[in-house]
Structures are given as C-alpha cells and as structure tokens.
C-alpha positions as CSV (number, residue, x, y, z in Angstrom):
1,M,-1.5,-61.5,-6.1
2,A,1.8,-61.5,-5.1
3,K,2.0,-65.3,-5.2
4,L,0.9,-65.3,-8.5
5,L,2.7,-63.2,-10.3
6,V,6.1,-65.2,-8.6
7,L,4.2,-68.4,-10.2
8,T,4.1,-66.7,-13.3
9,L,7.1,-65.7,-13.2
10,L,8.7,-68.9,-12.0
11,G,6.5,-70.3,-15.2
12,L,7.5,-68.4,-17.6
13,G,11.1,-68.9,-16.5
14,G,11.3,-72.7,-16.9
15,T,9.7,-72.5,-20.6
16,F,12.7,-70.6,-21.6
17,F,15.2,-72.7,-20.0
18,R,13.0,-75.7,-21.5
19,D,13.4,-74.8,-24.4
20,H,17.0,-72.8,-24.7
21,L,17.1,-76.8,-23.5
22,S,17.2,-78.9,-26.4
23,S,19.0,-76.0,-28.6
24,Y,21.5,-76.0,-26.4
25,Q,21.9,-79.6,-26.2
26,T,21.1,-79.0,-30.0
27,R,24.0,-77.5,-30.2
28,L,26.7,-78.7,-28.4
29,N,25.9,-82.9,-30.7
30,A,25.0,-83.5,-27.8
31,F,23.9,-87.0,-28.0
32,R,25.7,-88.4,-30.8
33,E,27.8,-91.1,-29.9
34,V,30.8,-92.4,-32.9
35,K,31.3,-94.8,-34.9
36,P,34.9,-96.0,-35.1
37,V,37.8,-94.8,-37.8
38,E,40.7,-96.8,-37.6
39,L,44.2,-95.8,-39.3
40,P,46.2,-99.0,-39.3
41,N,49.2,-97.7,-38.4
42,C,49.2,-94.3,-35.8
43,N,51.3,-94.4,-32.6
44,L,50.6,-91.5,-29.5
45,V,53.1,-89.4,-29.8
46,K,56.0,-90.0,-26.8
47,G,56.1,-86.7,-24.8
48,I,53.0,-84.9,-25.3
49,E,50.8,-85.8,-21.8
50,S,49.1,-82.1,-21.2
51,G,47.7,-81.0,-25.1
52,S,48.8,-80.5,-28.2
53,E,45.5,-77.5,-28.7
54,D,47.1,-76.7,-32.7
55,L,49.5,-77.3,-34.9
56,E,52.0,-75.7,-37.5
57,I,54.1,-78.3,-40.3
58,L,56.8,-76.2,-41.8
59,P,57.3,-76.8,-45.6
60,T,60.7,-78.3,-44.1
61,G,58.8,-81.1,-41.9
62,L,59.2,-79.6,-39.1
63,A,55.9,-79.3,-37.0
64,L,55.8,-76.5,-33.7
65,I,53.2,-77.4,-31.8
66,S,51.2,-75.8,-28.4
67,S,51.2,-77.8,-25.0
68,G,49.5,-77.1,-22.0
69,L,46.8,-74.8,-22.8
70,K,44.5,-74.3,-19.8
71,P,41.1,-72.8,-20.2
72,P,39.0,-72.2,-18.3
73,G,36.8,-74.7,-16.6
74,L,38.7,-77.5,-18.3
75,K,41.2,-80.4,-17.4
76,S,44.8,-79.3,-16.7
77,L,47.0,-82.2,-16.0
78,E,49.9,-79.5,-15.3
79,A,47.9,-77.0,-14.1
80,D,50.9,-76.0,-11.7
81,M,52.8,-75.6,-15.2
82,P,53.9,-72.9,-17.7
83,G,52.1,-74.3,-21.5
84,K,54.8,-74.8,-24.2
85,I,56.0,-74.5,-27.6
86,L,57.3,-78.0,-29.5
87,L,59.3,-79.2,-31.9
88,M,58.4,-82.8,-34.8
89,D,60.5,-83.5,-37.4
90,L,57.9,-85.5,-39.5
91,N,60.6,-86.4,-41.6
92,E,62.3,-89.4,-38.5
93,E,61.1,-92.8,-38.8
94,D,59.9,-92.7,-35.3
95,P,60.2,-89.5,-34.5
96,T,59.6,-87.8,-30.3
97,V,59.5,-84.0,-29.2
98,L,61.6,-81.6,-27.1
99,E,60.4,-78.1,-25.8
100,L,61.5,-74.8,-27.6
101,S,63.7,-72.3,-25.3
102,I,62.2,-69.0,-25.3
103,T,64.6,-66.1,-25.1
104,G,64.4,-62.1,-24.6
105,S,64.2,-59.8,-21.6
106,D,60.5,-59.2,-22.4
107,F,58.5,-62.5,-21.8
108,N,56.9,-63.9,-18.5
109,L,57.4,-67.7,-18.9
110,S,55.6,-68.5,-16.1
111,S,51.8,-67.9,-17.0
112,F,52.2,-69.0,-21.0
113,N,49.0,-70.4,-21.8
114,P,49.5,-70.9,-25.7
115,H,46.4,-71.6,-27.8
116,G,46.2,-71.4,-31.5
117,I,48.9,-70.5,-33.8
118,S,50.3,-70.0,-37.3
119,T,53.6,-69.0,-38.6
120,F,54.4,-66.8,-41.8
121,T,57.6,-67.2,-43.5
122,D,59.5,-64.2,-45.1
123,E,61.2,-63.3,-48.2
124,D,64.7,-63.6,-46.2
125,N,63.4,-67.6,-44.9
126,T,63.0,-66.2,-41.7
127,V,59.7,-67.9,-39.7
128,Y,57.8,-66.1,-37.2
129,L,56.0,-67.4,-35.0
130,L,52.2,-65.8,-33.5
131,V,50.8,-67.4,-30.5
132,V,47.5,-67.0,-28.8
133,N,48.2,-66.7,-24.9
134,H,46.4,-66.5,-22.2
135,P,48.2,-65.1,-19.7
136,D,46.2,-64.9,-16.2
137,F,43.3,-66.0,-18.6
138,K,43.7,-62.8,-21.3
139,S,44.8,-62.9,-24.7
140,T,47.6,-61.7,-26.1
141,V,49.2,-62.5,-29.1
142,E,52.9,-62.8,-28.5
143,L,55.6,-62.7,-31.7
144,F,58.6,-65.1,-31.7
145,T,60.8,-66.3,-34.3
146,F,62.2,-69.6,-34.6
147,Q,65.7,-70.3,-34.0
148,E,65.8,-73.7,-36.1
149,K,70.0,-74.4,-35.3
150,E,69.2,-73.7,-31.8
151,K,65.9,-75.1,-31.2
152,S,64.5,-72.4,-29.9
153,L,62.1,-68.9,-30.2
154,L,63.7,-65.5,-30.1
155,H,60.4,-63.0,-28.3
156,L,60.0,-60.0,-30.4
157,K,57.4,-58.5,-29.2
158,T,53.7,-58.6,-26.9
159,I,50.1,-57.9,-29.2
160,R,47.2,-56.0,-27.0
161,H,43.9,-54.8,-28.5
162,E,40.3,-54.7,-26.8
163,L,39.1,-56.0,-29.6
164,L,41.6,-58.9,-29.3
165,S,39.9,-60.3,-25.9
166,N,38.7,-64.3,-25.8
167,M,41.1,-64.9,-28.4
168,N,41.4,-68.9,-30.0
169,D,43.4,-69.4,-32.8
170,I,45.0,-66.9,-35.6
171,V,46.4,-67.2,-39.1
172,A,49.1,-65.0,-40.1
173,V,49.6,-63.0,-43.1
174,G,52.3,-60.9,-42.1
175,P,55.2,-60.8,-39.5
176,E,52.3,-59.0,-37.6
177,H,49.3,-58.7,-40.2
178,F,46.8,-61.4,-38.8
179,Y,43.2,-62.0,-39.1
180,A,42.3,-64.5,-35.9
181,T,39.0,-65.8,-34.2
182,R,37.2,-64.7,-30.9
183,D,35.0,-67.0,-29.4
184,Y,33.3,-65.5,-26.8
185,Y,31.6,-61.7,-27.1
186,F,32.1,-61.7,-22.8
187,V,35.0,-61.5,-21.3
188,D,33.6,-61.9,-17.8
189,P,32.9,-66.0,-16.7
190,Y,29.1,-65.7,-15.6
191,L,28.1,-63.8,-18.3
192,K,29.7,-66.3,-20.8
193,S,28.2,-69.1,-19.4
194,W,25.0,-67.8,-20.7
195,E,26.2,-66.6,-24.1
196,L,27.3,-70.1,-24.7
197,Y,24.0,-71.5,-23.3
198,L,21.9,-68.8,-25.1
199,G,23.5,-69.4,-28.0
200,L,23.7,-65.7,-28.5
201,A,26.4,-65.8,-31.9
202,W,28.1,-62.5,-30.7
203,S,31.5,-63.9,-31.7
204,Y,33.6,-62.7,-34.5
205,V,36.4,-62.4,-36.3
206,V,39.9,-59.8,-36.2
207,Y,41.9,-58.3,-38.8
208,Y,45.0,-56.8,-36.9
209,S,47.8,-54.7,-38.4
210,P,50.1,-52.2,-36.8
211,D,47.6,-49.3,-38.9
212,E,44.4,-51.0,-37.9
213,V,42.2,-52.6,-35.9
214,K,38.9,-54.3,-37.3
215,V,35.9,-56.8,-37.4
216,V,35.5,-58.6,-40.7
217,A,33.5,-61.1,-40.1
218,D,30.8,-61.6,-37.3
219,G,27.4,-63.1,-35.8
220,F,29.8,-66.4,-34.9
221,D,27.7,-69.5,-32.5
222,F,31.7,-69.9,-30.7
223,A,34.6,-68.7,-34.3
224,N,37.1,-71.0,-33.8
225,G,39.4,-72.0,-35.7
226,I,41.5,-70.2,-39.2
227,N,43.1,-70.6,-41.9
228,I,43.8,-69.8,-45.0
229,S,43.9,-70.8,-48.5
230,P,47.8,-71.3,-49.9
231,D,47.3,-69.1,-52.8
232,G,46.2,-66.5,-50.3
233,K,42.5,-65.8,-51.6
234,Y,40.6,-67.4,-49.5
235,V,40.1,-67.7,-45.7
236,Y,38.8,-70.1,-43.7
237,V,36.7,-70.0,-40.1
238,S,35.0,-73.0,-38.2
239,E,32.1,-71.8,-36.3
240,L,32.2,-74.4,-33.6
241,L,28.0,-74.7,-32.5
242,A,27.3,-73.9,-35.5
243,H,28.9,-77.3,-36.4
244,K,29.6,-75.5,-40.3
245,I,33.4,-74.1,-42.0
246,H,33.1,-70.2,-44.0
247,V,33.9,-69.7,-46.9
248,Y,35.8,-66.1,-47.1
249,E,37.1,-63.7,-49.8
250,K,40.0,-61.9,-48.8
251,H,40.5,-58.3,-49.9
252,A,43.7,-56.4,-49.8
253,N,42.6,-54.5,-47.1
254,G,42.0,-57.0,-44.8
255,T,38.1,-57.0,-45.1
256,L,36.6,-60.2,-46.1
257,T,33.5,-61.2,-48.2
258,S,31.4,-64.7,-47.9
259,L,30.8,-66.8,-50.1
260,K,29.3,-69.9,-49.1
261,S,29.2,-72.6,-45.7
262,L,29.5,-76.1,-44.9
263,A,27.6,-77.7,-42.6
264,F,28.6,-80.8,-40.6
265,N,27.3,-83.5,-37.8
266,T,30.4,-82.8,-35.7
267,L,31.7,-80.0,-33.8
268,V,35.0,-78.2,-36.4
269,D,37.5,-77.2,-34.6
270,N,41.2,-75.8,-36.0
271,I,41.2,-76.0,-39.9
272,S,44.8,-77.4,-41.5
273,V,45.2,-76.5,-45.2
274,D,47.1,-78.7,-46.7
275,P,49.9,-76.4,-49.2
276,V,50.1,-78.7,-52.6
277,T,46.6,-79.8,-52.7
278,G,44.7,-76.9,-51.0
279,D,42.5,-79.5,-48.7
280,L,40.9,-79.2,-45.1
281,W,41.4,-81.6,-42.2
282,V,40.3,-80.6,-39.1
283,G,40.3,-81.7,-36.0
284,C,36.8,-82.0,-34.5
285,H,34.6,-83.2,-31.2
286,P,31.7,-85.8,-32.3
287,N,30.5,-84.4,-28.7
288,G,30.7,-81.6,-28.0
289,M,29.1,-81.8,-24.0
290,R,31.6,-84.4,-23.5
291,I,34.1,-81.8,-24.6
292,F,32.9,-79.0,-22.4
293,F,32.2,-81.3,-19.4
294,N,34.8,-83.1,-19.5
295,D,33.8,-87.0,-17.5
296,A,36.5,-89.5,-17.1
297,E,33.7,-92.5,-17.5
298,N,32.6,-90.6,-20.4
299,P,35.6,-89.0,-22.0
300,P,35.3,-86.5,-25.4
301,A,35.8,-88.8,-28.6
302,S,38.0,-87.3,-31.7
303,E,36.8,-86.9,-35.2
304,V,39.2,-86.1,-38.2
305,I,37.5,-84.7,-41.1
306,Q,38.9,-84.0,-44.8
307,I,37.7,-81.9,-46.8
308,Q,38.4,-82.1,-50.9
309,N,37.2,-79.0,-53.2
310,I,36.0,-76.8,-50.8
311,L,35.2,-74.0,-53.4
312,T,34.1,-76.3,-56.0
313,E,29.7,-76.9,-55.5
314,E,30.1,-79.8,-54.5
315,P,33.0,-80.9,-52.0
316,K,34.6,-84.0,-51.1
317,V,34.1,-84.7,-47.4
318,T,35.9,-87.4,-45.5
319,V,35.8,-88.5,-42.0
320,V,39.2,-90.3,-42.0
321,F,39.5,-91.6,-37.8
322,A,37.3,-91.1,-35.7
323,D,37.4,-92.7,-31.7
324,N,35.0,-92.5,-28.9
325,G,37.4,-91.8,-26.2
326,T,39.8,-94.7,-26.0
327,V,42.6,-94.0,-27.9
328,L,42.6,-89.9,-28.2
329,Q,40.5,-87.4,-26.1
330,G,39.3,-83.9,-27.1
331,S,41.0,-83.9,-30.8
332,T,41.5,-79.9,-32.0
333,V,44.0,-79.9,-35.0
334,A,44.6,-82.3,-37.4
335,S,47.2,-81.7,-40.3
336,V,49.8,-84.1,-42.8
337,Y,53.0,-83.8,-44.1
338,K,54.3,-86.6,-47.2
339,G,51.4,-89.0,-46.4
340,K,52.1,-88.8,-42.1
341,L,49.1,-87.4,-40.4
342,L,49.2,-85.2,-36.9
343,I,46.4,-85.0,-34.1
344,G,46.4,-82.9,-31.8
345,T,43.7,-82.9,-28.8
346,A,43.5,-79.9,-26.3
347,Y,44.4,-81.3,-23.1
348,Q,45.9,-85.0,-23.5
349,K,48.1,-86.5,-26.2
350,A,48.6,-86.6,-29.7
351,L,48.9,-89.2,-32.2
352,Y,50.9,-90.2,-34.9
353,C,50.1,-92.2,-38.2
354,K,51.7,-92.6,-41.5
355,L,48.4,-93.2,-44.2
C-alpha cells in the first residue's frame, strides 16, 4: 500500500511538472529563433562592457546609463566591481562614455548595484535621478541630483519600504514620487524560482510618495519596464513573461485604471517614450530561455520594437532591430534622440545607431 501511494504521488508529481513545463517554455518563448533585422549605421559604444541595463536621455541629448547590474543567477563580467552610472553626449559625432563620480557621505558606493533608472526635472531645472539599487541583493531607491558641470551625482537620500522589494524599474513623477515595478512576489531565492516556473503572476506596480505607498496594479507575470506618456496622463507597464504591454490612465491620487493591453511575440523589457512623438521604444528578449540561462554557445538574442499610436485602436508595431546575439546580447532598453538610437543590454555592451 505504501509503495502504491509513493508511485501515485510520483505519477501526480510528474504530470504536474510536465504540464507546467510546456507553459514555462511558452512563457519564455523557448523555441523562437531570431530573423535578423539590421540597421546600416551602428557601432558598439566604447567603454561599455558590463551592461547598460537602463538609460534615460535628457532633452539636451545627454544620456544617463546604468551599468554593472549583478542580478542573482545571471552573468556579470565585473562581479567584484560596484555598478556605475555612465554619461554619454549624443550630440557628439562619435560619442563615448564617462563614469559619473558620486558624492554624498551616506552612500555606500561599494555595494552599488543599479537596475532601472528615471529622471525628473524640477521647475528650477534641477535634474533628479532615481535609481533602483540592489545592495547585497536587497532593493532600495537612491535619489541623486545630476551635477552636469561637475560630471557627478550628489546623493540625497535612500528610500526603503517593505512594498519596494524585488524592484525592477522605476518612473519618476516628482523628486520623491514614483511608480516602480516589483518583478517577483517572493524574496527567498528558492521560492522565487518556483514563482517563475509556475507563472503565479503575483508581481505588481507600486506608487510611492513621502505620504503614501500603495499597490496600484497587480496580477503580473513578472512586471518589468515602466514609463509615462509625455503629457503625464498614461502609464505603460511591460509584463515580461506574458509578452504584453499594459496601458493605464493615471489619476491625481496616484491610482491607475487599466485601459488596454498589447501582446507581442517577444519578452518586453524596458520602455522608453519619445518625448516628441509619444512613440514607445522597447528593448526585448526574443527567447527568454537564452537570457535567463545564459550559454556562451547559444547567447541571448536582442530585439527592439517601436510602437506608434499606442492609444489608438490600431497601433503600429515595427521591429526596428533584431540580432541573434552575434553583435548584441540581451537587449533591455532602447531610446531615441534626434534620429539616433541607443540600445542597452543586461550585462554586455551597448549599440549606437544613426537612423
């Protein structure tokens, strides 16, 4: 009887595993191969070798780039080095990058592990930079001001809250007001692995202000990128493992109302919004299996999509760039400035193109 019970349980366990394996592979787009889409005028950015996971381009053409992300379980070329924020001037003919120095007595640079970033420019033209940081694989938001003349960042404060665990990306709507995505519900690595495998869709979006912190959207299968429309009326959220981008109406009290969702045949990561046209530019992973389980023999591919007229009934989606990993591996973000395109990656290089 005991043996029969054991065999029954093993059989049920095997069925459970097989059923979820198929779903898991579908969510990761595990069998998709990339058809290359090339751009004619592209060059790898000199000085970026350990990732350019997120970036923000200021109206002046200065790009702020987060580099050196060390997520648990993923490859990092500079595992023993702190992360950094890089500066790149897209007005230059052949732009290069330099590392911004960071000042502020209360900031621990040795554990700096930057992820998503966002800027907010105040009425007095002060530029605030908000950075999702993972010191010792925890989550905080670091608030800086960008000192353009000094080529530096002044650290103002560290923001912590229990709802801000497992943060991925952030969009600032004030110096200390922002929306942030939480990509996993669980904090424990073992439970996170099961959450990923089972597709529990328990991740969410948080609104933070000094007076109130609250969940404003939930039920995501890995909430990832987030950004806002140029007029500040709509918030866009990418759901990585559901291959969707969600559009929300933003309200004065920070709450969000769901308006629509768009589905894609790729894993959508960070979202950039063209301040002139309102177009969305999205760094994507055509095959999630290759980005989550990096193999030098089968490197992660890259893909960039442009979404025009997203608020209309018939948005136009264009694959602007696609590469099988030969040139660029693991694209996470893409942003444009005056006919120039900058593409960042999770832990590899960055690509600069003239459109």
